[in-house]
SEKOLKOL-225958 format. One record per residue (C-alpha): chain; residue number from 1; x negated, y, z negated. Coordinates in nm, 4 decimals. Layout:
BEGIN
<rec mol="A" seq="NUM" east="X" north="Y" up="Z"/>
...
// end
This chain:
BEGIN
<rec mol="A" seq="1" east="0.0425" north="-2.1099" up="2.2866"/>
<rec mol="A" seq="2" east="-0.2437" north="-1.9135" up="2.2063"/>
<rec mol="A" seq="3" east="-0.2116" north="-1.5044" up="2.1131"/>
<rec mol="A" seq="4" east="-0.2762" north="-1.2887" up="2.4163"/>
<rec mol="A" seq="5" east="-0.1477" north="-0.9219" up="2.5204"/>
<rec mol="A" seq="6" east="0.0906" north="-1.1359" up="2.7591"/>
<rec mol="A" seq="7" east="0.2185" north="-1.3974" up="2.4815"/>
<rec mol="A" seq="8" east="0.2507" north="-1.1140" up="2.2096"/>
<rec mol="A" seq="9" east="0.5853" north="-1.0803" up="2.0682"/>
<rec mol="A" seq="10" east="0.5320" north="-0.7053" up="2.0323"/>
<rec mol="A" seq="11" east="0.3314" north="-0.4644" up="2.2401"/>
<rec mol="A" seq="12" east="0.1545" north="-0.3573" up="1.9049"/>
<rec mol="A" seq="13" east="0.0015" north="-0.7065" up="1.8855"/>
<rec mol="A" seq="14" east="-0.0308" north="-0.7190" up="2.2522"/>
<rec mol="A" seq="15" east="-0.1608" north="-0.4525" up="2.4715"/>
<rec mol="A" seq="16" east="-0.1776" north="-0.1744" up="2.2131"/>
<rec mol="A" seq="17" east="-0.3439" north="-0.4146" up="1.9860"/>
<rec mol="A" seq="18" east="-0.6646" north="-0.2298" up="1.9592"/>
<rec mol="A" seq="19" east="-0.5064" north="0.0802" up="1.8958"/>
<rec mol="A" seq="20" east="-0.3425" north="-0.0440" up="1.5918"/>
<rec mol="A" seq="21" east="-0.6617" north="-0.2644" up="1.4767"/>
<rec mol="A" seq="22" east="-0.7048" north="-0.0544" up="1.1240"/>
<rec mol="A" seq="23" east="-0.3503" north="-0.1148" up="1.0538"/>
<rec mol="A" seq="24" east="-0.3791" north="-0.4914" up="1.0646"/>
<rec mol="A" seq="25" east="-0.5273" north="-0.5545" up="0.7622"/>
<rec mol="A" seq="26" east="-0.2904" north="-0.3174" up="0.5686"/>
<rec mol="A" seq="27" east="0.0453" north="-0.4347" up="0.7436"/>
<rec mol="A" seq="28" east="-0.0200" north="-0.8021" up="0.8243"/>
<rec mol="A" seq="29" east="0.1111" north="-1.0522" up="0.6233"/>
<rec mol="A" seq="30" east="-0.2459" north="-1.0927" up="0.4889"/>
<rec mol="A" seq="31" east="-0.1967" north="-0.7299" up="0.3895"/>
<rec mol="A" seq="32" east="0.1290" north="-0.7786" up="0.2067"/>
<rec mol="A" seq="33" east="-0.0339" north="-1.0909" up="0.0304"/>
<rec mol="A" seq="34" east="-0.3180" north="-0.8990" up="-0.0904"/>
<rec mol="A" seq="35" east="-0.0792" north="-0.6213" up="-0.2386"/>
<rec mol="A" seq="36" east="0.1147" north="-0.8569" up="-0.4103"/>
<rec mol="A" seq="37" east="-0.1793" north="-1.0210" up="-0.5612"/>
<rec mol="A" seq="38" east="-0.2707" north="-0.6377" up="-0.6794"/>
<rec mol="A" seq="39" east="0.0627" north="-0.5701" up="-0.8364"/>
<rec mol="A" seq="40" east="0.0612" north="-0.9103" up="-1.0355"/>
<rec mol="A" seq="41" east="-0.2901" north="-0.8008" up="-1.1379"/>
<rec mol="A" seq="42" east="-0.1988" north="-0.4484" up="-1.2352"/>
<rec mol="A" seq="43" east="0.1483" north="-0.5561" up="-1.4038"/>
<rec mol="A" seq="44" east="-0.0708" north="-0.8448" up="-1.6106"/>
<rec mol="A" seq="45" east="-0.3012" north="-0.5593" up="-1.7283"/>
<rec mol="A" seq="46" east="-0.0442" north="-0.3145" up="-1.8309"/>
<rec mol="A" seq="47" east="0.1089" north="-0.6184" up="-2.0642"/>
<rec mol="A" seq="48" east="-0.2153" north="-0.6464" up="-2.2123"/>
<rec mol="A" seq="49" east="-0.2489" north="-0.2523" up="-2.2814"/>
<rec mol="A" seq="50" east="0.0887" north="-0.2713" up="-2.4445"/>
<rec mol="A" seq="51" east="0.0608" north="-0.2884" up="-2.8446"/>
<rec mol="A" seq="52" east="0.4161" north="-0.4071" up="-2.8829"/>
<rec mol="A" seq="53" east="0.3066" north="-0.7441" up="-2.6904"/>
<rec mol="A" seq="54" east="0.1101" north="-0.9206" up="-2.9220"/>
<rec mol="A" seq="55" east="0.1247" north="-1.2313" up="-2.6867"/>
<rec mol="A" seq="56" east="-0.0889" north="-1.0606" up="-2.4642"/>
<rec mol="A" seq="57" east="-0.3458" north="-0.9112" up="-2.6392"/>
<rec mol="A" seq="58" east="-0.5967" north="-0.6613" up="-2.5045"/>
<rec mol="A" seq="59" east="-0.8414" north="-0.7803" up="-2.2165"/>
<rec mol="A" seq="60" east="-1.2312" north="-0.8024" up="-2.2952"/>
<rec mol="A" seq="61" east="-1.4643" north="-0.6170" up="-2.0417"/>
<rec mol="A" seq="62" east="-1.5222" north="-0.9606" up="-1.9064"/>
<rec mol="A" seq="63" east="-1.1678" north="-1.0368" up="-1.8411"/>
<rec mol="A" seq="64" east="-1.1012" north="-0.7138" up="-1.6921"/>
<rec mol="A" seq="65" east="-1.3870" north="-0.7468" up="-1.4570"/>
<rec mol="A" seq="66" east="-1.2810" north="-1.0800" up="-1.3354"/>
<rec mol="A" seq="67" east="-0.9151" north="-0.9179" up="-1.2502"/>
<rec mol="A" seq="68" east="-1.0706" north="-0.6609" up="-1.0350"/>
<rec mol="A" seq="69" east="-1.3172" north="-0.8973" up="-0.8648"/>
<rec mol="A" seq="70" east="-1.0081" north="-1.1240" up="-0.7628"/>
<rec mol="A" seq="71" east="-0.8562" north="-0.7936" up="-0.5849"/>
<rec mol="A" seq="72" east="-1.2004" north="-0.6656" up="-0.4527"/>
<rec mol="A" seq="73" east="-1.3109" north="-0.9841" up="-0.3199"/>
<rec mol="A" seq="74" east="-0.9556" north="-1.0701" up="-0.1947"/>
<rec mol="A" seq="75" east="-0.9776" north="-1.2636" up="0.1926"/>
<rec mol="A" seq="76" east="-0.8182" north="-1.4076" up="0.4666"/>
<rec mol="A" seq="77" east="-0.9518" north="-1.7505" up="0.2862"/>
<rec mol="A" seq="78" east="-0.7566" north="-1.6371" up="-0.0363"/>
<rec mol="A" seq="79" east="-0.4174" north="-1.5275" up="0.1629"/>
<rec mol="A" seq="80" east="-0.4759" north="-1.8698" up="0.3557"/>
<rec mol="A" seq="81" east="-0.4461" north="-2.0262" up="0.0043"/>
<rec mol="A" seq="82" east="-0.1592" north="-1.8443" up="-0.1093"/>
<rec mol="A" seq="83" east="0.0341" north="-1.9910" up="0.2292"/>
<rec mol="A" seq="84" east="-0.0764" north="-2.3245" up="0.1443"/>
<rec mol="A" seq="85" east="0.0348" north="-2.3094" up="-0.2303"/>
<rec mol="A" seq="86" east="0.3887" north="-2.1613" up="-0.0604"/>
<rec mol="A" seq="87" east="0.4663" north="-2.4805" up="0.1216"/>
<rec mol="A" seq="88" east="0.5150" north="-2.6195" up="-0.1772"/>
<rec mol="A" seq="89" east="0.6572" north="-2.3746" up="-0.4011"/>
<rec mol="A" seq="90" east="0.8944" north="-2.2878" up="-0.0908"/>
<rec mol="A" seq="91" east="0.8710" north="-1.9114" up="-0.2174"/>
<rec mol="A" seq="92" east="0.6349" north="-1.6661" up="-0.1206"/>
<rec mol="A" seq="93" east="0.5993" north="-1.4673" up="-0.4563"/>
<rec mol="A" seq="94" east="0.5736" north="-1.7718" up="-0.6839"/>
<rec mol="A" seq="95" east="0.2915" north="-1.8844" up="-0.4747"/>
<rec mol="A" seq="96" east="0.0947" north="-1.5457" up="-0.5751"/>
<rec mol="A" seq="97" east="0.1552" north="-1.6426" up="-0.9416"/>
<rec mol="A" seq="98" east="-0.0025" north="-2.0028" up="-0.9054"/>
<rec mol="A" seq="99" east="-0.2591" north="-1.8580" up="-0.7068"/>
<rec mol="A" seq="100" east="-0.3701" north="-1.6527" up="-0.9810"/>
<rec mol="A" seq="101" east="-0.3338" north="-1.9207" up="-1.2336"/>
<rec mol="A" seq="102" east="-0.6156" north="-2.1199" up="-1.0214"/>
<rec mol="A" seq="103" east="-0.8342" north="-1.8105" up="-0.9809"/>
<rec mol="A" seq="104" east="-0.8369" north="-1.7196" up="-1.3690"/>
<rec mol="A" seq="105" east="-0.8346" north="-2.0961" up="-1.4841"/>
<rec mol="A" seq="106" east="-1.2024" north="-2.0987" up="-1.6045"/>
<rec mol="A" seq="107" east="-1.1558" north="-1.8253" up="-1.8128"/>
<rec mol="A" seq="108" east="-1.0058" north="-1.9178" up="-2.1321"/>
<rec mol="A" seq="109" east="-0.9049" north="-1.5866" up="-2.2465"/>
<rec mol="A" seq="110" east="-0.7066" north="-1.4991" up="-1.9317"/>
<rec mol="A" seq="111" east="-0.5848" north="-1.8610" up="-1.9147"/>
<rec mol="A" seq="112" east="-0.4477" north="-1.8392" up="-2.2332"/>
<rec mol="A" seq="113" east="-0.1909" north="-1.5667" up="-2.0966"/>
<rec mol="A" seq="114" east="-0.1637" north="-1.7180" up="-1.7536"/>
<rec mol="A" seq="115" east="0.2299" north="-1.8131" up="-1.8150"/>
<rec mol="A" seq="116" east="0.2941" north="-1.4386" up="-1.9178"/>
<rec mol="A" seq="117" east="0.1834" north="-1.3792" up="-1.5165"/>
<rec mol="A" seq="118" east="0.4860" north="-1.2307" up="-1.3763"/>
<rec mol="A" seq="119" east="0.6639" north="-1.1841" up="-1.7155"/>
<rec mol="A" seq="120" east="0.9805" north="-1.0372" up="-1.6736"/>
<rec mol="A" seq="121" east="0.9713" north="-0.9363" up="-1.3076"/>
<rec mol="A" seq="122" east="1.1804" north="-1.0607" up="-1.0418"/>
<rec mol="A" seq="123" east="1.0208" north="-1.0597" up="-0.6785"/>
<rec mol="A" seq="124" east="1.1562" north="-0.7407" up="-0.5833"/>
<rec mol="A" seq="125" east="0.9544" north="-0.5438" up="-0.8614"/>
<rec mol="A" seq="126" east="0.6516" north="-0.7116" up="-0.6926"/>
<rec mol="A" seq="127" east="0.7573" north="-0.6645" up="-0.3031"/>
<rec mol="A" seq="128" east="0.8877" north="-0.3169" up="-0.3387"/>
<rec mol="A" seq="129" east="0.5744" north="-0.1828" up="-0.4955"/>
<rec mol="A" seq="130" east="0.3670" north="-0.3998" up="-0.2692"/>
<rec mol="A" seq="131" east="0.5441" north="-0.2224" up="0.0086"/>
<rec mol="A" seq="132" east="0.4650" north="0.1520" up="-0.1092"/>
<rec mol="A" seq="133" east="0.1014" north="0.0719" up="-0.1854"/>
<rec mol="A" seq="134" east="0.0821" north="-0.0282" up="0.1972"/>
<rec mol="A" seq="135" east="0.2323" north="0.2502" up="0.3133"/>
<rec mol="A" seq="136" east="0.0106" north="0.4660" up="0.0526"/>
<rec mol="A" seq="137" east="-0.3024" north="0.2695" up="0.1994"/>
<rec mol="A" seq="138" east="-0.2086" north="0.3445" up="0.5585"/>
<rec mol="A" seq="139" east="-0.1319" north="0.6803" up="0.5014"/>
<rec mol="A" seq="140" east="-0.4554" north="0.7562" up="0.3347"/>
<rec mol="A" seq="141" east="-0.6882" north="0.5624" up="0.5131"/>
<rec mol="A" seq="142" east="-0.5337" north="0.5602" up="0.9185"/>
<rec mol="A" seq="143" east="-0.2652" north="0.8345" up="0.9308"/>
<rec mol="A" seq="144" east="-0.4306" north="1.1450" up="0.7671"/>
<rec mol="A" seq="145" east="-0.7799" north="1.1159" up="0.8723"/>
<rec mol="A" seq="146" east="-0.6508" north="1.0907" up="1.2504"/>
<rec mol="A" seq="147" east="-0.4508" north="1.3918" up="1.1540"/>
<rec mol="A" seq="148" east="-0.7255" north="1.5807" up="1.0540"/>
<rec mol="A" seq="149" east="-0.9341" north="1.4902" up="1.3361"/>
<rec mol="A" seq="150" east="-0.6611" north="1.6207" up="1.5858"/>
<rec mol="A" seq="151" east="-0.6178" north="1.9477" up="1.3490"/>
<rec mol="A" seq="152" east="-0.9706" north="2.0281" up="1.3785"/>
<rec mol="A" seq="153" east="-1.0340" north="1.9744" up="1.7449"/>
<rec mol="A" seq="154" east="-0.7487" north="2.1717" up="1.8173"/>
<rec mol="A" seq="155" east="-0.8373" north="2.4706" up="1.6168"/>
<rec mol="A" seq="156" east="-1.1907" north="2.4430" up="1.7397"/>
<rec mol="A" seq="157" east="-1.0237" north="2.4563" up="2.0973"/>
<rec mol="A" seq="158" east="-0.8509" north="2.7626" up="1.9565"/>
<rec mol="A" seq="159" east="-1.1783" north="2.9748" up="1.8177"/>
<rec mol="A" seq="160" east="-1.3479" north="2.8706" up="2.1552"/>
<rec mol="A" seq="161" east="-1.0508" north="3.0108" up="2.3853"/>
<rec mol="A" seq="162" east="-0.9751" north="3.3012" up="2.1584"/>
<rec mol="A" seq="163" east="-1.0009" north="3.5543" up="2.4463"/>
<rec mol="A" seq="164" east="-0.9091" north="3.3576" up="2.7249"/>
<rec mol="A" seq="165" east="-0.5932" north="3.4931" up="2.8903"/>
<rec mol="A" seq="166" east="-0.2965" north="3.2812" up="3.0285"/>
<rec mol="A" seq="167" east="-0.0022" north="3.2904" up="3.2367"/>
<rec mol="A" seq="168" east="0.3348" north="3.3313" up="3.0790"/>
<rec mol="A" seq="169" east="0.7213" north="3.3693" up="3.1832"/>
<rec mol="A" seq="170" east="1.0211" north="3.4751" up="3.0512"/>
<rec mol="A" seq="171" east="1.3260" north="3.4718" up="3.2513"/>
<rec mol="A" seq="172" east="1.1033" north="3.2379" up="3.5477"/>
<rec mol="A" seq="173" east="0.9345" north="3.5854" up="3.5732"/>
<rec mol="A" seq="174" east="0.5404" north="3.6407" up="3.5057"/>
<rec mol="A" seq="175" east="0.5496" north="3.7967" up="3.1318"/>
<rec mol="A" seq="176" east="0.2737" north="3.9694" up="2.9326"/>
<rec mol="A" seq="177" east="-0.0256" north="3.7784" up="2.9131"/>
<rec mol="A" seq="178" east="-0.0768" north="3.5798" up="2.6003"/>
<rec mol="A" seq="179" east="-0.4142" north="3.4289" up="2.4959"/>
<rec mol="A" seq="180" east="-0.4739" north="3.0670" up="2.5416"/>
<rec mol="A" seq="181" east="-0.6755" north="3.0364" up="2.2072"/>
<rec mol="A" seq="182" east="-0.3438" north="3.1824" up="2.0138"/>
<rec mol="A" seq="183" east="-0.1215" north="2.9127" up="2.1837"/>
<rec mol="A" seq="184" east="-0.3722" north="2.6187" up="2.0823"/>
<rec mol="A" seq="185" east="-0.3780" north="2.7778" up="1.7149"/>
<rec mol="A" seq="186" east="-0.0076" north="2.7767" up="1.6930"/>
<rec mol="A" seq="187" east="-0.0305" north="2.3692" up="1.7403"/>
<rec mol="A" seq="188" east="-0.2874" north="2.3601" up="1.4915"/>
<rec mol="A" seq="189" east="-0.0594" north="2.5524" up="1.2618"/>
<rec mol="A" seq="190" east="0.2272" north="2.3187" up="1.3532"/>
<rec mol="A" seq="191" east="0.0297" north="1.9737" up="1.2995"/>
<rec mol="A" seq="192" east="-0.1092" north="2.1478" up="0.9527"/>
<rec mol="A" seq="193" east="0.2500" north="2.1828" up="0.8287"/>
<rec mol="A" seq="194" east="0.3500" north="1.8076" up="0.9496"/>
<rec mol="A" seq="195" east="0.0332" north="1.6546" up="0.7678"/>
<rec mol="A" seq="196" east="0.1367" north="1.8467" up="0.4569"/>
<rec mol="A" seq="197" east="0.4959" north="1.7015" up="0.4949"/>
<rec mol="A" seq="198" east="0.3405" north="1.3488" up="0.5424"/>
<rec mol="A" seq="199" east="0.1528" north="1.4251" up="0.2101"/>
<rec mol="A" seq="200" east="0.4708" north="1.5376" up="0.0574"/>
<rec mol="A" seq="201" east="0.6819" north="1.2139" up="0.0895"/>
<rec mol="A" seq="202" east="0.7187" north="1.0296" up="-0.2238"/>
<rec mol="A" seq="203" east="0.6570" north="0.6580" up="-0.2033"/>
<rec mol="A" seq="204" east="0.8840" north="0.5402" up="-0.4998"/>
<rec mol="A" seq="205" east="0.8864" north="0.1873" up="-0.6756"/>
<rec mol="A" seq="206" east="1.0493" north="0.0092" up="-0.9553"/>
<rec mol="A" seq="207" east="0.9417" north="-0.2487" up="-1.2180"/>
<rec mol="A" seq="208" east="1.2459" north="-0.3226" up="-1.4137"/>
<rec mol="A" seq="209" east="1.3644" north="-0.6989" up="-1.3662"/>
<rec mol="A" seq="210" east="1.6431" north="-0.8506" up="-1.1678"/>
<rec mol="A" seq="211" east="1.9484" north="-0.5845" up="-1.1999"/>
<rec mol="A" seq="212" east="1.7255" north="-0.2952" up="-1.3660"/>
<rec mol="A" seq="213" east="1.7894" north="-0.3179" up="-1.7325"/>
<rec mol="A" seq="214" east="1.4306" north="-0.4578" up="-1.8130"/>
<rec mol="A" seq="215" east="1.6987" north="-0.7702" up="-1.9665"/>
<rec mol="A" seq="216" east="1.4111" north="-1.0501" up="-1.9152"/>
<rec mol="A" seq="217" east="1.1794" north="-0.8255" up="-2.1153"/>
<rec mol="A" seq="218" east="1.3960" north="-0.7039" up="-2.3851"/>
<rec mol="A" seq="219" east="1.5560" north="-1.0170" up="-2.4892"/>
<rec mol="A" seq="220" east="1.2273" north="-1.2079" up="-2.5637"/>
<rec mol="A" seq="221" east="1.0470" north="-0.9122" up="-2.7023"/>
<rec mol="A" seq="222" east="1.3069" north="-0.7027" up="-2.8727"/>
<rec mol="A" seq="223" east="1.0302" north="-0.5521" up="-3.0891"/>
<rec mol="A" seq="224" east="0.8272" north="-0.4155" up="-2.7639"/>
<rec mol="A" seq="225" east="0.8316" north="-0.0005" up="-2.7576"/>
<rec mol="A" seq="226" east="0.9248" north="0.1740" up="-2.4441"/>
<rec mol="A" seq="227" east="1.0025" north="-0.0700" up="-2.1924"/>
<rec mol="A" seq="228" east="1.1057" north="0.1845" up="-1.9325"/>
<rec mol="A" seq="229" east="0.7581" north="0.3774" up="-1.9524"/>
<rec mol="A" seq="230" east="0.5856" north="0.0283" up="-1.9623"/>
<rec mol="A" seq="231" east="0.7521" north="-0.0490" up="-1.6127"/>
<rec mol="A" seq="232" east="0.7398" north="0.3079" up="-1.4489"/>
<rec mol="A" seq="233" east="0.4060" north="0.4515" up="-1.5523"/>
// end
């Protein structure tokens, strides 16, 4: 059965699909896969930047550019490739690892450390950060611009109607007349407060292994310095 407003499981993908179109690249499975890829690449880059891990030497500019291009050029076809790999691995995050190995196979520098993609991680390390990045992207790219537009429009109406009297009541009886612009200014102020509260919500994440003790990293590389800062910076 094809997807239509009548066959969608949720109204978000049905009758309200046009209202949520900007969120589709972020919160769809494609969006989740894209952010998983981003997390895995950033982790590999972080390993390369740690002097205590000689097994992953610092990357050249060419290697860094190649890794960046994987994220920047990531499209639906790439997400479909991950899903195809997942049919074999039967594991969504493991499929990301194999996908990245395919992408860097032609670069000897990166191929030499390909087995250290996802090193010391558990799936939740990748997933929780991917979801946090999705929320951050949605807040920055979709929510805040709309809130700013609404606040500015209400504030503009408040200025335009600053001198317009309006009927008010107290105890069901007519009261002294306020200005319509003042009431709109109140709404604009409340919306600004809500905006700042939305911005202030911390989006937390963790990168410390299956049980949170860095066991998978500390055991094979005991000489590495500062695993805690490596995982959380």
